[in-house]
C-alpha positions in Angstrom: 57.3 79.6 84.5 56.2 83.2 84.6 57.6 85.5 82.0 58.5 88.0 84.6 61.4 85.8 85.6 63.1 86.5 82.3 64.1 90.0 83.5 65.9 91.0 86.8 63.1 92.5 89.0 62.3 93.4 92.6 62.1 89.7 93.6 65.7 89.2 92.8 66.8 92.2 94.7 64.6 91.2 97.7 66.3 87.8 97.7 69.7 89.4 97.6 68.8 91.7 100.5 67.6 88.8 102.6 70.7 86.8 101.9 73.4 89.4 102.4 71.4 91.2 105.1 71.1 88.1 107.2 74.9 87.6 106.9 75.8 91.2 107.9 73.4 91.2 110.8 74.6 87.8 112.1 78.2 89.0 112.0 77.5 92.1 114.1 75.4 90.1 116.6 78.1 87.4 116.9 80.4 90.2 118.2 77.7 91.2 120.8 77.2 94.6 119.1 73.5 95.2 118.3 74.0 98.7 117.1 76.8 97.6 114.7 74.6 94.7 113.5 71.8 97.1 112.6 74.2 99.5 110.9 75.6 96.8 108.7 72.1 95.7 107.8 71.1 99.2 106.8 74.3 99.6 104.8 73.6 96.4 102.8 69.9 97.1 102.2 70.6 100.7 101.2 73.3 99.8 98.7 71.2 97.1 97.1 68.2 99.4 96.7 70.5 102.1 95.1 71.8 99.4 92.8 68.2 98.4 91.8 67.2 101.9 91.1 70.4 102.7 89.2 70.1 99.6 87.1 66.6 100.6 86.0 67.8 104.0 85.1 70.8 102.8 83.2 69.1 100.0 81.3 69.4 100.5 77.6 72.4 102.8 77.8 76.0 102.1 77.0 77.1 102.2 80.6 74.7 99.4 81.6 77.2 96.7 80.6 80.0 98.2 82.7 78.4 97.4 86.0 81.0 94.7 86.8 83.9 97.1 86.2 82.3 99.9 88.2 81.6 97.5 91.1 85.3 96.4 91.1 86.6 99.9 91.2 84.2 100.8 94.0 85.2 97.8 96.0 88.8 98.6 95.7 88.2 102.2 96.7 86.2 101.1 99.8 88.9 98.6 100.6 91.6 101.3 100.9 89.3 103.1 103.4 88.5 100.1 105.5 90.2 101.4 108.7 88.7 104.9 108.3 85.2 103.6 107.8 85.6 101.1 110.6 86.5 104.0 112.9 83.1 105.7 112.4 81.0 102.6 112.8 78.9 102.4 116.1 79.9 100.2 119.0 83.5 101.0 118.1 83.3 99.0 114.9 85.2 95.7 114.4 88.2 94.9 116.6 91.5 95.2 114.9 92.0 91.5 114.7 88.6 91.1 112.9 88.9 94.0 110.5 88.2 91.5 107.8 84.5 91.7 108.8 84.4 95.3 107.8 86.2 94.5 104.5 83.5 91.9 103.7 80.7 94.3 104.4 82.3 96.9 102.1 82.5 94.3 99.4 78.8 93.7 99.7 78.1 97.4 99.6 80.4 98.0 96.7 78.8 95.2 94.7 75.3 96.2 95.7 75.7 99.7 94.5 76.2 98.5 90.9 74.0 95.4 91.1 72.4 96.1 87.7 72.7 92.7 86.1 72.8 89.1 87.4 76.6 88.9 87.6 77.0 91.8 90.1 73.9 90.8 92.0 75.2 87.3 92.5 78.7 88.7 93.6 77.3 89.8 96.9 76.5 86.2 97.9 80.2 85.4 98.1 81.3 87.8 100.8 78.1 86.9 102.6 79.1 83.2 102.7 82.5 84.3 104.1 80.7 86.3 106.8 78.8 83.2 107.9 82.1 81.4 108.0 83.2 84.0 110.6 79.9 83.7 112.5 80.3 79.9 112.6 83.9 80.3 113.8 82.9 82.5 116.7 79.9 80.3 117.6 78.4 82.9 119.9 75.2 84.0 118.1 72.9 80.9 118.1 70.2 82.4 115.8 72.9 82.7 113.2 72.1 79.0 112.3 68.6 80.0 111.4 69.7 83.1 109.5 72.2 80.9 107.6 69.2 78.7 106.5 67.5 81.9 105.3 70.7 82.8 103.3 70.8 79.3 101.7 67.2 79.4 100.6 67.4 82.9 99.2 70.7 82.3 97.5 69.5 79.1 95.9 66.3 80.6 94.6 68.3 83.6 93.3 70.8 81.3 91.5 68.0 79.3 89.9 66.3 82.5 88.6 69.5 83.8 87.2 70.3 80.4 85.6 66.9 80.4 83.9 67.6 83.9 82.5 71.0 82.7 81.2 69.3 79.8 79.5 66.7 82.2 77.9 69.6 84.3 76.5 71.3 81.2 75.1 68.0 80.0 73.5 67.5 83.4 71.8 71.0 83.3 70.5 70.3 79.8 69.1 67.2 81.1 67.3 64.4 79.8 69.6 61.4 81.9 69.0 59.7 81.4 72.3 62.4 80.8 75.0 60.0 81.3 77.8 58.7 77.8 77.1 62.0 76.2 77.9 60.8 74.5 81.1 58.4 72.2 79.2 59.1 68.4 78.8 62.8 67.7 78.4 63.8 71.2 79.5 61.8 71.3 82.6 64.5 70.1 85.0 67.2 72.5 83.7 65.0 75.5 83.5 62.3 74.8 86.1 62.1 74.3 89.9 64.3 71.2 89.8 67.4 73.4 89.3 66.4 75.4 92.3 66.6 72.3 94.5 69.9 71.3 92.9 71.2 74.8 93.6 70.2 74.6 97.2 71.8 71.2 97.5 75.0 72.3 95.9 75.3 75.3 98.2 74.6 73.2 101.3 77.3 70.7 100.2 79.8 73.6 99.6 78.9 75.0 103.0 79.4 71.6 104.7 82.8 71.2 103.0 83.9 74.8 103.0 82.6 75.7 106.5 85.2 73.7 108.4 87.9 75.0 106.0 86.9 78.6 106.7 86.7 77.9 110.4 90.2 76.3 110.4 91.6 79.1 108.3 90.2 81.8 110.6 91.4 80.0 113.7 94.9 79.9 112.2 94.8 83.7 111.4 92.7 84.9 114.3 92.8 82.0 116.8 90.5 83.6 119.4 88.4 86.5 118.3 87.5 89.1 121.0 83.8 88.4 121.5 81.4 89.8 124.0 80.5 87.4 126.8 82.7 84.6 125.4 85.9 83.2 126.6 87.5 82.7 123.2 89.7 85.8 123.1 92.5 87.0 120.7 95.9 87.1 122.3 97.3 90.6 123.0 98.4 92.5 119.9 101.1 95.2 120.1 99.6 97.3 117.3 96.8 99.8 117.7 94.0 100.4 115.2 94.5 103.2 112.7 91.6 105.6 112.6 89.7 104.0 115.5 88.0 105.8 118.4 90.4 107.2 121.1 89.5 104.5 123.6 88.1 101.5 121.7 87.0 98.4 123.7 88.3 95.0 122.6 85.6 93.4 124.7 82.4 95.2 125.7 80.5 94.5 128.9 76.8 94.7 129.7 75.7 94.1 126.2 72.3 92.6 127.0 70.9 89.0 127.4 73.3 86.2 126.8 72.6 82.5 126.0 75.1 79.8 126.6 74.7 76.2 125.4 75.6 72.9 127.0 78.1 72.2 124.2 81.4 70.5 125.2 84.5 72.6 124.8 87.3 70.3 126.1 88.3 68.1 129.0 90.9 69.1 131.6 92.7 67.0 134.2 91.1 67.3 137.6 94.1 69.0 139.2 93.5 72.1 137.1 91.6 74.0 139.9 88.5 76.1 139.6 89.4 79.0 137.4 91.0 78.6 133.9 92.2 81.8 132.4 92.0 82.5 128.6 92.8 86.2 128.3 93.4 89.2 130.6 92.6 92.8 130.0 94.2 96.0 131.5 92.5 99.2 130.3 88.9 100.0 131.2 87.2 102.3 128.8 83.9 102.8 130.6 82.1 100.4 128.2 84.5 97.5 128.1 88.2 96.5 128.3 91.3 96.8 126.1 94.0 94.3 125.5 97.5 95.2 126.6 99.3 96.3 123.4 102.7 97.1 124.9 105.4 95.6 122.8 106.7 93.2 125.4 109.1 90.4 124.6 107.1 87.3 123.6 109.2 84.2 123.2 107.9 82.1 120.3 109.2 78.7 119.1 108.2 76.3 116.3 109.0 72.6 116.9 108.9 69.7 114.4 108.5 66.0 114.9 112.0 65.9 116.5 110.8 68.0 119.4 112.5 71.2 121.0 116.2 71.7 121.3 117.8 71.5 124.8 118.3 75.2 125.2 114.6 76.0 125.2 113.3 73.1 127.3 112.2 72.9 130.9 112.4 70.4 133.7 109.9 68.0 132.0 111.5 68.3 128.6 108.9 70.5 127.0 109.1 74.0 125.6 109.8 76.7 128.2 109.5 80.3 127.0 110.7 82.3 130.0 113.9 80.8 131.2 115.1 79.6 133.7 112.0 78.9 135.9 109.1 79.7 133.5 107.9 82.7 135.5 106.5 85.5 133.1 107.5 89.1 133.8 104.0 90.3 134.6 103.3 87.5 137.2 106.5 87.1 139.2 106.0 84.3 141.7 108.4 83.7 144.6 109.5 80.1 145.3 107.6 78.7 142.3 106.6 75.1 141.7 105.2 73.5 138.5 101.9 71.7 138.3 101.3 69.3 135.3 98.0 69.7 133.6 96.5 68.0 130.5 93.8 69.2 128.1 92.2 66.7 125.7 89.2 66.3 123.4 89.4 70.0 122.3 86.1 70.5 120.5 86.2 74.3 120.2 89.7 75.4 119.0 91.2 78.1 121.2 94.8 79.1 120.6 95.2 80.3 124.2 95.6 77.5 126.6 93.1 77.6 129.5 95.2 77.6 132.6 94.9 78.3 136.3 98.2 80.2 136.4 101.0 81.3 134.2 102.0 78.6 131.7 105.7 77.7 132.1 106.2 74.6 129.9 104.3 73.0 127.0 104.7 69.5 125.7 104.3 68.4 122.1 105.7 68.5 118.6 104.6 69.9 115.3 103.3 73.2 116.7 104.1 76.8 117.3 104.0 78.1 120.9 104.1 81.8 121.9 104.4 83.0 125.5 102.8 86.3 126.6 104.1 88.3 129.6 100.7 88.0 131.3 101.2 84.3 131.7 99.1 83.1 128.7 100.4 80.8 126.0 99.1 80.5 122.4 99.5 77.1 120.8 98.8 76.6 117.1 99.4 73.2 115.4 101.5 73.2 112.2 98.8 71.1 110.5 95.2 70.2 111.3 93.7 71.0 114.7 94.9 70.7 118.3 93.3 67.7 119.9 95.3 67.3 123.1 98.1 69.1 124.9 100.0 68.9 128.2 101.6 71.8 130.0 103.0 73.0 133.4 101.4 75.9 135.3 103.4 77.9 137.8 102.0 78.1 141.4 103.5 79.4 144.6 105.1 76.8 146.8 103.6 76.7 150.3 104.2 74.7 153.5 101.2 72.5 152.5 102.0 71.7 148.9 100.0 68.5 149.0 96.6 70.3 149.0 94.5 69.1 146.0 93.6 72.5 144.6 96.3 74.7 142.8 94.2 77.9 143.3 96.5 79.8 145.6 93.7 81.2 147.7 92.6 77.7 148.6 96.1 76.2 149.1 97.1 78.9 151.7 95.8 78.6 155.3 94.5 81.6 157.2 97.9 82.5 158.7 99.6 82.4 155.4 96.8 84.5 153.8 97.4 87.3 156.3 101.2 87.2 155.7 101.4 86.6 152.0 98.4 88.4 150.7 99.6 91.8 151.8 101.4 93.7 149.1 104.5 95.4 150.4 106.2 96.9 147.4 105.1 96.5 143.8 107.7 95.7 141.2 108.3 98.5 138.8 106.9 96.5 135.9 103.6 96.2 137.7 103.1 99.9 138.4 101.9 100.6 134.9 98.8 98.4 135.5 97.8 100.1 138.7 94.6 102.1 138.8 96.2 105.5 138.0 97.3 104.7 134.5 94.8 102.2 133.0 91.3 103.5 133.6 90.8 105.5 130.3 87.3 106.3 131.6 87.4 108.4 134.9 86.0 106.6 137.9 82.6 108.4 138.7 82.6 110.2 142.1 79.8 108.1 143.6 81.8 105.0 142.7 84.8 106.4 144.5 82.8 107.2 147.6 81.2 103.7 147.5 84.8 102.2 147.5 85.9 104.3 150.4 82.9 103.3 152.4 83.5 99.6 151.7 87.2 99.4 152.6 87.0 101.6 155.7 88.7 99.8 158.6 90.4 97.1 156.4 93.9 96.3 157.7 95.3 94.2 154.8 95.1 94.2 151.0 93.3 90.9 151.1 90.8 92.3 153.5 90.1 95.2 151.1 89.6 92.9 148.2 87.3 90.5 150.0 85.2 93.4 151.4 84.7 94.8 147.9 83.9 91.4 146.5 81.3 90.6 149.2 79.6 94.0 148.9 79.4 93.8 145.1 77.7 90.3 145.5 75.2 91.9 147.9 74.5 94.9 145.6 74.2 93.4 142.1 71.7 90.7 141.2 73.0 88.0 138.8 70.8 87.9 135.7 71.9 86.5 132.3 68.8 88.2 130.8 69.6 91.7 132.1 69.1 94.6 129.7 72.2 96.2 128.0 73.9 99.1 129.7 72.6 102.3 128.1 74.9 103.7 125.5 77.3 106.3 126.8 76.9 105.3 130.4 79.7 104.0 132.6 79.1 100.3 133.0 80.4 100.1 136.6 78.3 103.1 137.7 75.2 101.6 136.0 75.8 98.2 137.8 76.1 99.8 141.2 73.5 102.5 141.0 71.4 101.9 138.0 69.6 98.6 137.3 71.9 96.8 139.7 71.8 93.6 137.7 73.9 91.8 135.1 76.0 88.8 134.6 79.7 88.0 135.2 81.2 90.7 133.0 79.6 93.5 135.0 80.5 91.8 138.3 84.2 91.4 137.2 84.4 94.9 135.8 83.0 96.4 139.0 85.4 94.4 141.1 88.4 95.3 139.0 87.7 99.1 138.9 86.8 99.2 142.6 90.0 97.3 143.6 92.1 99.7 141.6 90.3 102.6 143.3 91.2 101.0 146.6 94.9 101.1 145.6 95.2 97.4 144.6 96.7 96.0 141.3 93.8 94.3 139.5 92.8 93.1 136.1 89.8 91.8 134.1 90.0 88.1 133.2 87.9 85.8 130.9 88.0 82.0 130.8 86.1 79.2 132.4 84.9 78.5 136.0 84.6 74.8 136.9 82.0 75.4 139.6 79.8 72.4 138.6 82.5 69.8 137.6 81.4 66.8 135.6 84.2 64.2 136.3 85.0 61.4 133.9 86.0 57.9 135.1 89.7 58.7 134.5 89.5 62.0 136.5 89.1 64.6 133.8 86.6 67.4 134.1 84.3 68.1 131.1 84.3 71.8 130.4 81.1 73.1 128.7 80.3 76.5 127.1 78.0 77.4 129.9 81.1 77.5 132.2 82.4 80.5 130.2 83.0 83.2 132.8 84.7 86.5 133.7 86.2 87.5 137.0 88.7 89.9 138.6 92.2 89.1 139.7 94.2 91.0 142.3 98.0 90.8 142.3 99.8 89.9 145.6 103.6 90.1 145.7 105.4 86.8 145.3 102.0 84.9 145.2 100.7 86.1 141.8 97.3 87.0 140.5 94.5 85.8 142.9 90.9 85.3 141.6 88.2 87.4 143.2 84.8 86.4 141.8 82.1 88.8 142.9 79.3 86.5 141.5 79.9 84.1 144.3 77.2 84.7 146.9 75.1 87.0 144.7 71.4 86.5 144.4 70.1 85.1 141.1 67.1 86.6 139.3 64.3 84.1 138.5 65.3 82.5 135.2 68.6 84.4 135.1 71.0 81.6 135.9 73.3 80.4 133.2 72.1 76.9 134.0 68.4 77.6 133.4 68.6 77.1 129.6 71.1 74.4 129.3 68.5 71.7 128.8 66.4 73.6 126.3 67.6 72.9 122.8 65.6 75.8 121.5 66.8 78.4 124.0 68.8 80.3 121.4 65.7 80.8 119.3 63.8 82.3 122.3 66.3 85.1 123.1 65.8 88.8 122.7 68.1 88.9 119.8 66.2 86.1 118.1 63.0 88.0 118.6 64.4 90.9 116.7 65.2 88.6 113.8 61.7 87.1 113.9 60.1 90.6 113.8 62.2 91.6 110.8 61.5 88.3 108.9 57.9 88.5 110.0 57.6 92.0 108.5 59.1 90.9 105.2 56.8 87.9 105.1 53.8 90.0 105.9 54.5 92.4 103.1 55.1 89.5 100.7 51.9 87.9 101.8 49.9 91.0 101.3 51.3 91.4 97.8 50.6 87.8 96.9 47.0 88.2 98.3 46.3 91.3 96.2 47.8 89.6 93.1 45.8 86.5 93.7 42.6 88.4 94.0 43.3 90.1 90.7 43.8 86.8 88.8 41.5 84.6 90.9 38.7 84.3 88.3 41.1 83.6 85.4 43.0 81.0 87.5 39.9 79.1 88.5 38.7 78.9 84.9 42.2 77.8 83.8 42.3 75.0 86.4 39.0 73.6 85.2 40.3 73.5 81.6 43.6 71.8 82.4 42.3 68.3 83.0 40.2 68.5 79.8 43.1 69.8 77.8 45.4 67.0 79.1 42.9 64.4 78.0 42.7 65.9 74.6 46.5 65.9 74.3 46.8 62.3 75.3 44.1 61.3 72.7 46.0 63.3 70.0 49.4 61.6 70.9 47.7 58.2 70.9 46.3 58.7 67.4 49.7 59.7 66.1 51.4 56.7 67.8 48.9 54.3 66.3 49.4 55.7 62.8 53.2 55.8 63.0 53.5 52.6 65.1 56.2 54.5 67.2 55.8 55.4 70.9 56.6 58.9 72.1 59.6 58.9 74.5 59.0 60.5 77.9 62.0 62.9 77.4 60.7 64.1 74.0 58.5 67.2 73.6 55.5 66.7 71.3 57.0 68.9 68.5 60.3 66.8 68.8 58.3 63.6 68.5 56.4 64.8 65.4 59.6 66.0 63.8 61.2 62.5 64.3 58.1 60.9 62.7 57.9 63.4 59.8 58.5 60.8 57.1 56.0 58.3 58.6 53.3 61.0 59.0 53.7 62.2 55.4 50.8 64.5 54.4 49.6 64.5 58.0 52.7 66.1 59.5 51.6 69.7 58.8 48.1 69.4 60.5 49.6 67.4 63.4 52.3 70.1 63.9 49.7 72.8 63.8 47.7 71.0 66.5 50.9 70.5 68.7 51.5 74.3 68.4 48.0 75.0 69.6 48.6 72.7 72.6 51.8 74.6 73.5 50.0 77.9 73.3 47.1 76.6 75.4 49.3 74.9 78.1 51.5 77.9 78.6 49.1 80.8 77.9 48.8 83.1 81.0 45.0 82.6 81.2 44.5 79.1 79.7 42.2 78.5 76.8 38.6 79.5 76.3 35.8 77.0 75.6 35.3 78.0 72.0 39.0 77.5 71.1 39.0 74.2 73.0 36.0 72.9 71.0 37.7 73.8 67.7 40.9 72.0 68.9 38.9 68.9 69.8 37.2 68.9 66.3 40.6 69.2 64.6 41.9 66.2 66.6 38.9 64.1 65.7 39.2 65.1 62.1 42.9 64.2 62.0 42.2 60.9 63.8 39.5 59.9 61.2 41.7 60.8 58.3 44.7 58.8 59.6 42.4 55.8 60.4 41.0 55.9 56.9 44.5 56.1 55.4 45.6 53.0 57.4 42.7 51.0 56.0 43.6 51.8 52.4 
């Protein structure tokens, strides 16, 4: 092994940068925030470089051994400023519910600034592993798997190098004169490349075991993180973020190309309808949407194996949060009726139940259920994961209640549509989510004019909403590979008058803002659309990740929130459908985000390759000569050992080094021990010398072996 490994050098810092940098970048990209990802990467790289330079300057001084304490103090100081630092990060930083991501980044930065010795350098790998736990929990950035492989390799090699240095230190403390030869013979596994493979294996095993544990833990604390373009959304939180931007977005829209897989999420009974809500958003910031953080009453109950008590049960005996009919305050429905739905085989844990309407009643035991005033319900099992759950969704009762779909707009006939879907007087509780109070970003003048032109002549609220939906579908082209909305530009204005392309989030945002401008009560919704149902033999629909969707809902008095999906009827760009890539197992590695990763890794590999090429040219002549001499040297060594074995009548064990073998046969060798030990030392020097052995020295060594062999042979004959 090269002597340069015995000291921490640029290779170790490069490995640490690749490992922690890949984790930080993956975390930012998993949130759909490219600018945040690049900022986190720059922070990690800069801190590690500063640590490398600082360690070189401090080496040999008294402060050098205090790197661990300094790193601890720095990490604590940065931790106290987490919210303040998060507030100045680009892309509005981390959402409040995922502020732990900012904390982990600051731990890497704090450790990297004082990464003078192996201990502090290795410390950064721990928060990096936790970061990948978050990335795996979100499961939205597919190249993250590839970057995790990079992390494993870099961390394993770094651990093996630091382990070797630790062994050298122990060897020196034990009096070994040449500890850099520890990898020979019996020591080769512990100090050589074998330990690197063992390190990689151990890390992989820990990841396989610890990954699900981290995933389950995060799902318990943050059941549905607010991710761009995904349907797994954190339930509304009453708190606001300290030190954040004035109008932060919990979910950004128009963030660039998106890739959805064909992975199965869950199965739902066929009577669930077409649209399954996960989360709803009220406040438009211009770049995305905010959760409702009003401190509404949210009934929450925990039930054990005995089930719920009678005072909190509904008609079917399950938990009912909003008594007496299960109707939530923000979706009052006149003459309600309950529709039973079952979800099973839940592969991707989402605390919020996907539902076509407000959830009134939930069946089950050993779980905690929380109702939100918007109609969503969060279900968290007391132990393990949620595999199956049944619930009742509230729908409006009509004259034709036997229609198969529970989507109100499909259950009502044309006459009922004209009567019911005309809002007469909004309840006071719903006025706050009307267009005047929720658009934190002003509606651009040309968007206002566009809305006025579109609804001119409409006689009912339903007619207004449908005209807006149809014109948006005609104006914007659906394209999952659309470029991101330019930073600082209103996403709706860009969709209508800029590129005029995007996917569901821009369609839904445009529809919601336009409906509010037309005087309607509307909101932004994420969840799943069952537009291509795959029905099982027992009438369950398989819901896959590619069915993740966003749409707009408009409220109609006594009927509830009605979906208006502007993507329906829109033209699709070539290769821009969310179904184009479902059969390609390598689609995630062909995305624009993946190409950025490839360029970065390619640049590092190119620099490393250039360095190795120059280094190889420098030592090429010496290496060629050394390679020619190795075979001859090994033959001489075998002849030497064979002579000693014949004389002592004792075979050298495979696990023994040559000096160890000679030491064990010292009495048997007698007067020949000293010359034999001298020859063994010469072999060690020759095998592990940086430039091999020259021909003259090799000839002298062969002569000594022959002389010793003759003398031992003559001694045996006497």
